[in-house]
Steps between C-alpha positions, in 0.01 A plus 500: 500500500792270575699738716802461258669822384421571129868495412547158657191373323644605163827326576320189591294509178816560298678203671208267440469594136875446455456155647210445260734581208774273628241228526438556125866470433504167689204369300689598179790255570333169402392657168846652439663168563262324275570755217875469571485122454305553177756746365788264589325230297436711202838687515738262684789760501306779666548556878272762631705588808811560286334671205436848636171679561352456145441126503389517867237760420390293199449197727309723740268611220447145382387409853202739501282302247551193716401700807190623325399142424555402864272795598208319340503235767213571749710455810749773389226769547435385854866498598580834340185660656607381840851632456394836350233551771762462775809652350342790294277574800177520296168547682273201533261429219721644225641166410319178409507204729558147384622348172393655168163362411458648142715560202463865546661483843774270356580748229551769752725280702692426185568875467575553876745206549751616230471853630574396850784259406650732241523801728599273783786355290633832400483646855651178650794521266550876574463418873781240479734712283451859609569497878850338462589732210382804701698386803818484287441836349439654844824352634701554190670832596591373849636151426834483312452130432197590297668763302786265407265267313379557144123568484268538207413859580660827398633622838872582533695337778618829631338765272235759573220271395589271786257663740206462257496124566307536831251730318453228249457241772226709675337550161478128439336448843251779427430346164437160655265641759314699238474187277361300802249771579374547143487117440319431832256787440427369156429156624270630776304702246470212252412236760131601552455513116667171413437298817169666609170321473348468152131561444448116524683504837280783632190314385617182673581692816161654495328166461707364796402798712130453399510128585664580833244769587222258389640230731528743792152621436362135506688431828374828648145404397534156665620666825229748500230240435616241745662693782282807468178290519631299794592803705160662430318184597708453822438860597124460462497160665686642797269799514192281497639277769582797720144633476336169615783386735275490808176407331589221251808299588428243233510762226827638647647144487401466136636843419837421657510173314427682174776756584748217553401331174503825304845592630638154423375515145631853453840398623505203260405719210756760597771240523411371153522850347832563679624166366438622155688817567796316640507269204494793256212360306264720304182304559290561806462238760218259459201616712183344625215406254120481524496127557771511779435829668154648430324330792778595737505861380121530548512346844786714604307812396187378679702483815493876512121488543416576141214334330648352174280325257685270250330373181676277249332429165444133445581548138865560596538153614766402757722789582802275499464447118528871429822618322759556776576861392134591472430341837787689674413833349129453584594427862694831509189682370287357778774574750521868387128540506471361856797710611326815375173412662659422835710813504265756357154367580535303820170333605353504150392163353704380210385294201759293311391338169690277258314452171555352163418737215510493121645768285602540134861437619408168664420364841555742801525473870316797654614587860285748686548638844240754614403661829322810626716815460490560869486278804470532882865626535677812372588493131850592399646607163681241281830541332380293210814285456322173534232588250757613246676166566173318425476687170849391409431139589186490287669671210788249501250218453312683225209590734346813647449638842275777630434663836208743549264639755141513380187561706691459823644160399868454467568238228826349377462280179759316307438292190776256422521250206471146612770417246759776531710346221224590249497867608869587469434685171250719680740602787586854373140596458400339832780675678374838393145410587596375850705806580230738371222333704706524817553877446130532580530335849357660804540430869232290669 
């Protein structure tokens, strides 16, 4: 609700559509002048302004094919859509944005442009001619100077038909208003059809939305994994330090140092993600990797008092030589597994294993994080967002991820190809496998 009375709203719409038609008349003038020059070259003795309405309407008709050709230009669609959206007061989404990207859209513009300019030219001409003529007719019975002139209409200077002149003037004004209303309504109805998005435009818009949602999802995943883990770790570190505050000052100092380091790292990662958002980029910010951050992550988690055993398969070789994307996603798998263990099974020992495995698809990096399903603290339910994110991460690399609770042991396993470029053709299948496996998740 705008608070504007309905009558005033209709008047405003009528006025805007009239302006839209006058704009079409203004756009007609370059084409009309071009045709006039052409006619003067072909027929030197013809002067359109002195030749009556016939030649002028002929020149007007000759303009329309040129206007249709101009409508094929991609930029015309963008300009006409912007004008129609504002002046015809059409709801958002009914008209396409940007230049015409396909010939189907250009052909529609080539129909719309002559329609707008043709109706606009006729209405503009009537708007220039009718109001002065109506004013003369309205004043004709009352102004002797007007009656003394010879006019090209059938009214007597003093006869009984004299008083029909004002009626004719009012009729002309009513006809002009009706013409403006009908023409403006016709353009408003045709605009969504001729300037609206084509199937190709809708597909492109859907792809842009999908890419935007995917980018947002990746950024949300980064925030969840980095900041969420940091907050969980700091909470547990602070709780452990509080419990032994009087008995073990050394552990308290270590816990406080770990909290400081954890918060500093979380702020750095948060700043990196926010930098991506400010820059408007679609790719997530680069996060830590196994080589650069695994030892720190494990040490930070051990500062909560949790026994964490880390085993790295010698067959993997130096972690720094792993593919950067595989290393980064593997780090997030370990981080999510530790976060779940710290939150939902505090006090339980955690095993972290990185192994090299062979499969029919090639060499794999298997990341496993497992712990007892319950610890010394109170277990809490999980929302599962992080586990779903791990499934997405694995699927994007062509790998799989699975979380399960068997025989009282909570286990998170991800298998990622060591050469993700070789697995791109398997991504659709892997994506489904990863998502399906995570649907079987349970809370430690």
